C-alpha positions in Angstrom: 0.0 0.0 0.0 2.9 2.3 0.8 4.2 1.8 -2.8 0.8 2.8 -4.2 0.5 5.9 -2.1 4.1 7.0 -3.0 3.2 6.5 -6.7 0.1 8.4 -6.4 1.9 11.3 -4.6 4.5 11.6 -7.5 1.6 11.8 -10.1 -0.5 15.0 -10.7 -4.1 14.8 -11.4 -4.7 11.6 -9.5 -7.6 12.6 -7.4 -9.8 9.7 -8.1 -6.9 7.4 -6.8 -6.3 9.6 -3.8 -9.9 9.6 -3.1 -10.3 5.8 -3.3 -7.4 5.3 -1.1 -9.0 7.7 1.5 -12.1 5.8 1.5 -10.1 2.5 1.9 -8.1 4.0 4.8 -11.5 5.2 6.3 -13.0 1.9 6.1 -9.9 -0.1 7.7 -9.5 2.5 10.5 -10.8 0.0 13.2 -9.7 -0.8 16.6 -7.2 -3.5 15.5 -5.8 -1.7 12.5 -5.2 1.9 13.5 -1.4 1.3 14.3 -0.7 -0.2 10.8 -2.3 2.7 8.8 -0.8 5.6 10.7 2.1 6.4 8.4 -0.1 5.6 5.3 -2.6 8.2 6.5 0.0 10.8 6.9 1.5 10.1 3.2 -1.8 10.1 2.0 -2.8 13.4 3.5 0.4 15.2 2.0 -0.3 13.8 -1.3 -3.8 15.2 -1.2 -2.3 18.6 -0.2 0.1 18.4 -3.5 -2.7 17.2 -5.9 -3.8 20.5 -7.6 -3.9 22.1 -4.1 -6.8 20.2 -3.2 -7.5 19.0 0.4 -9.7 16.0 0.6 -11.5 15.4 3.8 -9.8 13.6 6.6 -11.2 10.4 7.9 -13.9 10.5 10.4 -11.8 9.0 13.0 -9.7 12.2 14.0 -7.8 10.5 16.7 -5.8 8.1 14.7 -3.0 10.6 14.7 -2.5 10.4 18.4 -3.1 6.7 18.7 -1.0 5.5 15.9 2.7 4.8 16.3 4.3 3.1 13.3 3.8 1.3 9.9 5.5 -2.0 9.2 5.0 -4.8 6.5 7.6 -7.4 7.8 7.8 -9.5 10.8 8.5 -7.5 14.0 11.5 -8.3 16.4 11.0 -10.3 19.3 7.9 -11.7 17.8 7.2 -15.6 17.7 6.3 -17.2 14.4 5.1 -20.8 13.9 6.7 -22.4 10.8 4.7 -25.1 8.9 5.3 -27.8 6.5 5.8 -26.4 3.0 3.5 -27.7 0.2 4.2 -31.0 -1.4 4.0 -32.0 -5.0 0.8 -33.8 -6.2 2.6 -37.2 -6.0 3.7 -36.8 -2.2 1.2 -36.7 0.7 3.6 -36.8 3.7 7.2 -37.2 4.9 9.2 -37.9 8.1 11.1 -35.2 10.3 14.8 -35.3 10.6 15.9 -32.5 13.0 18.9 -30.5 12.2 18.8 -28.1 15.2 17.4 -28.1 18.8 15.5 -25.9 21.1 17.5 -22.8 22.0 19.7 -22.7 18.9 20.2 -19.5 17.1 19.7 -19.7 13.4 20.0 -17.2 10.6 17.9 -16.5 7.6 17.6 -19.3 5.2 19.4 -21.6 7.6 18.0 -25.1 7.5 16.4 -26.2 10.8 14.9 -29.5 9.7 14.3 -31.6 6.8 11.2 -33.5 5.7 12.2 -36.8 3.9 9.8 -38.0 1.5 9.4 -41.0 -0.8 11.7 -39.3 -3.4 13.6 -36.5 -2.0 14.4 -34.4 1.1 12.5 -31.1 1.4 14.5 -28.7 3.6 12.8 -26.2 5.9 14.8 -23.1 6.4 14.2 -20.4 8.8 12.4 -17.5 7.4 14.3 -15.0 9.7 17.1 -14.8 12.2 16.0 -15.7 15.5 16.0 -18.6 18.4 14.1 -21.8 18.2 11.5 -21.8 21.1 9.7 -25.0 20.6 9.3 -28.0 18.4 5.9 -29.1 17.6 7.0 -32.5 16.3 9.6 -35.0 17.2 12.6 -36.6 15.4 11.0 -39.2 12.8 7.4 -37.9 13.1 5.2 -38.1 10.0 3.9 -34.8 8.8 1.7 -33.5 6.1 1.7 -30.2 4.2 0.6 -27.2 6.4 1.2 -28.8 9.6 3.1 -26.9 12.4 6.8 -27.8 12.7 8.4 -25.4 15.3 8.1 -21.9 16.8 10.7 -19.2 16.0 11.4 -16.1 18.1 12.5 -13.4 15.6 15.6 -11.5 16.9 17.2 -10.3 13.6 20.2 -11.8 12.1 21.9 -14.5 14.0 25.2 -13.1 15.7 28.5 -14.2 14.2 30.2 -17.1 16.1 32.4 -15.9 18.7 36.0 -16.4 18.0 38.0 -17.7 21.0 40.3 -14.8 22.1 43.8 -15.9 22.7 44.4 -16.2 26.4 46.9 -13.7 27.8 50.4 -15.2 28.2 50.8 -16.0 31.8 53.4 -13.9 33.6 56.4 -15.8 34.3 57.1 -16.3 37.9 60.0 -14.5 39.2 63.2 -16.4 39.1 64.5 -17.3 42.4 67.9 -16.0 43.3 70.9 -18.3 42.5 72.0 -20.3 45.2 75.4 -19.3 46.8 78.4 -21.4 45.6 80.0 -23.5 48.1 83.3 -22.3 49.3 86.2 -24.7 48.2 87.6 -26.7 51.1 90.8 -28.8 51.6 90.4 -32.2 49.8 89.8 -35.0 52.3 92.9 -37.2 52.7 92.7 -40.6 50.7 91.6 -43.6 52.5 94.3 -46.0 53.6 95.0 -48.8 51.4 94.3 -52.4 52.3 97.0 -54.5 53.1 97.9 -57.0 50.3 96.8 -60.6 51.3 99.6 -62.9 51.8 100.5 -65.6 49.1 99.4 -68.5 51.2 96.3 -67.0 52.5 92.9 -68.4 50.9 90.4 -65.9 48.9 87.7 -64.3 50.9 84.2 -65.9 50.4 81.8 -64.0 48.3 79.1 -62.1 49.9 75.7 -63.8 50.3 73.2 -63.1 47.6 69.4 -62.9 47.9 67.4 -65.9 46.7 65.8 -65.5 43.2 62.0 -65.5 43.0 60.5 -67.4 40.2 57.1 -66.3 38.6 55.0 -68.9 36.7 54.8 -68.4 32.9 50.9 -68.6 33.1 51.0 -65.6 35.7 53.2 -63.5 33.3 50.8 -64.1 30.4 47.7 -63.4 32.3 49.2 -60.2 33.7 50.1 -59.2 30.2 46.5 -60.0 28.9 45.1 -57.8 31.7 47.4 -54.9 30.7 46.5 -55.2 27.0 42.6 -55.5 27.7 40.5 -52.5 26.3 36.9 -52.0 27.0 35.0 -52.0 23.7 31.6 -50.1 23.4 29.0 -50.2 20.4 29.8 -47.9 17.7 28.0 -44.6 17.6 27.2 -44.9 14.1 26.8 -48.7 13.1 26.4 -47.8 9.5 30.2 -46.9 9.1 32.0 -49.1 11.5 32.1 -52.4 13.2 34.0 -52.7 16.7 33.4 -56.4 17.3 31.2 -56.0 20.5 28.8 -58.8 19.4 25.9 -56.4 19.9 23.0 -55.5 17.4 21.3 -52.0 16.9 18.1 -51.3 15.2 17.9 -48.3 12.9 14.5 -47.1 11.4 14.6 -47.2 7.5 14.1 -43.7 6.1 11.3 -43.2 3.7 13.5 -43.0 0.6 15.0 -46.4 1.4 11.7 -47.6 2.1 10.2 -46.5 -1.2 13.5 -47.8 -3.0 12.8 -51.3 -1.6 9.1 -51.1 -2.3 9.7 -50.2 -6.1 12.4 -52.7 -6.7 10.2 -55.5 -5.3 7.3 -54.3 -7.3 9.5 -54.4 -10.4 10.3 -58.1 -9.8 6.6 -59.0 -9.0 5.1 -57.1 -12.0 7.7 -57.4 -14.8 8.8 -60.5 -16.5 12.5 -59.3 -16.5 15.1 -60.8 -18.8 18.6 -59.7 -19.3 20.8 -60.0 -22.3 24.6 -59.2 -22.5 27.0 -58.0 -25.0 30.7 -56.3 -25.0 32.1 -53.1 -26.3 35.4 -52.4 -27.6 36.3 -49.0 -25.8 39.4 -48.5 -28.0 38.0 -45.7 -30.1 36.1 -43.8 -27.4 39.1 -43.9 -25.2 41.4 -42.4 -27.8 38.6 -39.8 -28.7 38.5 -38.8 -25.1 42.2 -38.6 -24.6 42.5 -36.3 -27.7 39.8 -34.0 -26.9 39.9 -33.9 -23.2 41.7 -30.6 -22.7 39.8 -28.9 -25.4 36.6 -30.0 -23.9 37.5 -29.0 -20.4 38.7 -25.5 -21.5 35.6 -24.9 -23.4 32.9 -26.4 -21.2 34.6 -26.4 -17.6 34.3 -30.2 -17.1 35.8 -33.4 -18.3 34.6 -35.4 -21.1 33.3 -38.8 -19.7 31.8 -42.0 -21.1 28.2 -41.4 -20.0 27.4 -38.9 -22.7 28.4 -41.5 -25.4 26.4 -44.3 -24.0 23.3 -41.8 -23.5 23.5 -40.6 -27.0 23.9 -44.2 -28.2 20.9 -45.3 -26.1 18.8 -42.3 -27.4 19.9 -43.4 -30.9 19.0 -47.1 -30.4 15.6 -46.1 -28.8 14.7 -44.3 -32.1 15.5 -47.4 -33.8 13.4 -49.6 -31.5 10.4 -47.6 -30.2 9.1 -50.5 -28.4 11.9 -50.4 -25.8 10.9 -46.9 -25.1 7.3 -47.8 -24.5 5.6 -49.2 -21.4 2.6 -51.2 -20.4 -0.3 -49.5 -18.6 -3.3 -51.9 -17.9 -4.3 -53.4 -21.1 -2.7 -50.8 -23.3 1.0 -50.1 -24.7 1.9 -46.3 -24.3 4.7 -45.3 -27.0 6.3 -42.1 -26.0 7.5 -39.8 -28.7 10.4 -38.4 -26.7 13.6 -39.8 -24.9 14.0 -39.0 -21.4 16.9 -41.0 -19.8 17.3 -41.6 -16.0 20.8 -41.7 -14.9 21.3 -43.5 -11.5 23.2 -41.7 -9.0 24.3 -43.1 -5.6 24.0 -40.9 -2.6 24.4 -41.2 1.1 20.7 -41.5 1.5 20.1 -44.0 -1.4 19.8 -44.3 -5.0 18.3 -41.5 -7.0 17.5 -41.2 -10.6 17.6 -37.8 -12.0 16.1 -37.4 -15.6 17.7 -35.9 -18.7 15.1 -34.8 -20.8 15.0 -34.9 -24.9 18.3 -36.7 -25.1 17.6 -37.3 -28.8 18.1 -33.7 -29.6 21.3 -33.3 -27.4 25.1 -33.6 -28.3 27.8 -34.9 -26.0 28.5 -31.6 -24.3 24.8 -30.8 -23.6 24.5 -34.5 -22.2 27.7 -33.9 -19.9 26.5 -30.5 -18.7 23.0 -32.0 -17.8 24.6 -34.8 -15.9 27.1 -32.8 -14.0 24.4 -30.3 -13.0 22.1 -33.2 -11.8 25.0 -34.8 -10.1 25.9 -31.7 -8.0 22.2 -31.2 -7.1 22.1 -34.8 -5.9 25.4 -34.8 -3.9 24.0 -31.5 -2.0 20.7 -33.0 -1.4 18.8 -30.4 -3.5 17.1 -32.7 -6.1 13.5 -31.8 -6.5 10.8 -34.2 -7.2 10.3 -32.8 -10.6 14.0 -33.6 -11.3 13.2 -37.4 -10.9 9.8 -37.4 -12.3 9.3 -39.3 -15.4 11.9 -41.1 -17.7 11.5 -43.5 -20.3 14.8 -45.4 -20.1 17.5 -45.7 -17.2 21.3 -46.1 -17.4 23.1 -47.5 -14.4 27.0 -47.2 -14.3 28.3 -49.8 -12.0 31.6 -49.4 -13.7 32.7 -46.5 -11.6 32.9 -48.8 -8.5 34.8 -51.5 -10.5 32.1 -53.9 -11.3 32.7 -56.5 -13.9 29.2 -57.8 -14.7 25.7 -57.5 -13.3 22.0 -57.6 -14.0 20.2 -54.4 -13.3 16.7 -54.2 -12.2 14.2 -52.2 -14.1 13.0 -48.9 -12.8 9.2 -48.8 -12.8 7.1 -47.8 -14.6 9.8 -48.2 -17.4 10.2 -51.3 -19.4 14.1 -51.6 -19.6 17.4 -50.4 -18.1 21.1 -50.5 -19.4 23.9 -51.6 -17.2 27.5 -50.3 -17.8 30.4 -52.1 -16.0 34.1 -51.5 -15.7 36.7 -51.2 -18.5 39.2 -54.1 -18.3 41.9 -55.2 -20.9 41.2 -58.6 -22.2 42.3 -60.7 -25.0 40.1 -60.7 -27.9 40.1 -62.1 -31.4 40.2 -59.4 -34.2 40.6 -60.6 -37.8 42.1 -63.9 -36.8 44.6 -62.5 -34.3 44.6 -62.2 -30.6 44.9 -58.6 -29.2 44.6 -57.0 -26.1 41.8 -54.2 -25.9 39.9 -52.3 -23.3 36.5 -54.1 -23.2 33.3 -53.4 -21.2 30.5 -55.6 -20.6 27.0 -54.2 -21.0 23.6 -55.7 -19.8 20.3 -54.8 -20.8 17.3 -56.0 -18.6 13.9 -55.6 -20.3 10.3 -56.5 -19.6 9.6 -59.6 -21.8 5.9 -59.1 -21.6 6.4 -56.1 -24.0 9.8 -56.6 -25.5 10.7 -59.7 -27.6 14.4 -61.0 -27.5 14.8 -60.0 -31.1 14.2 -56.5 -30.4 16.1 -56.5 -27.1 19.3 -58.0 -28.8 19.1 -55.6 -31.8 18.9 -52.8 -29.4 21.9 -53.6 -27.6 23.8 -54.3 -30.8 22.9 -50.7 -31.9 24.3 -49.2 -28.6 27.5 -51.2 -29.1 27.9 -50.1 -32.8 27.3 -46.4 -31.7 29.8 -46.4 -29.0 32.5 -48.1 -30.7 32.1 -45.9 -33.8 29.8 -42.8 -33.3 30.1 -42.0 -36.9 27.2 -44.5 -37.5 24.9 -42.0 -35.8 25.9 -39.3 -38.2 25.4 -41.6 -41.0 22.2 -42.9 -39.6 23.2 -46.5 -40.0 
């Protein structure tokens, strides 16, 4: 409202606007709103004086100038505010709370107080202003819905910077004691008299008696050593990261993302008739191409050229050749998608997520690498939104980054197929009647046999093999 009044004050001939604002002000000058309209009334009255020298009648409540104090549009200091669960997307109805702060902590603007873990991602709940957390309405692990109260925040402004430990003043050195007086030299004592030499015929004196030697059993020594070396073992604070050998068990509640992953994977096994076919790819050409263009690619785009872009582009090319692999069964119908959205599996500390790269059929290697890098950074930072993982017509899982030799991936529902990449290892292969050493990679395609026949699956995987071994087949449309 203040912006509208200021705009009206700078413009001439705006009497209708000023009159309308005056009427609005008069209607809202009631017991509970007088304070919030004080400054607006003053600005409005001055604007009326400047508008063609016309003075509009003041509101009927003439006591507002003495009673009103200030005008504000933001939260006031030392005021408590209840923070609620932000709205969820349509596909999510609830989530579990994971607290990042505790009661009494001082937080700054946009600092994350807690996270709501949903089936697909974690939704951070930041502080809208600097203040102190007064109370939590929910406990750790509680299930909440959109709009539910989470915590109460007392607004105090920006959080103070952390106090730096001031260096302790150097302790004053204690006064050194006076040096001790040196002893005065005295006359050397006379040497002791020498013992008389024994006569030649006298027997030698007997040796002095020795104390009896005590013996300790070997078992007692070992027992004492075992007691000295014994240490008290306690169960690990985080059982997901270490095993200390205490022979204890700890139960940890599964988060919603892990529960959803388990449910979807089991659903894939129960619904799909999964079958896996294999092939191997000679990575010689792609490795030479990457080595020759690595520096130029990194200089232009700011990131390294990887192998994922080659496989994503080859998969999009093969999907265009075999549209049934890009389709899905819904009820008693087959849905053919006229677009290629590839989900890339990314491992995070919270579980496996599959952000989607859209319209891969129209992208080149650089566009794919940039999209994968952006999604990877968001996944590691825990900032993936539900929209980033929604959809997808085909999935690529790269177990080769962990050194996997071979595996059978599981379909990511509601898709119908998934490509599994594995590690690159040098192996002897026969080429033109000769045995040579080449860098080879096994690839696996798991598909829903209800929809995709073996012929289409094998031809699809062979098309990927040809496009990766020699990308010129994509340009030639072979």
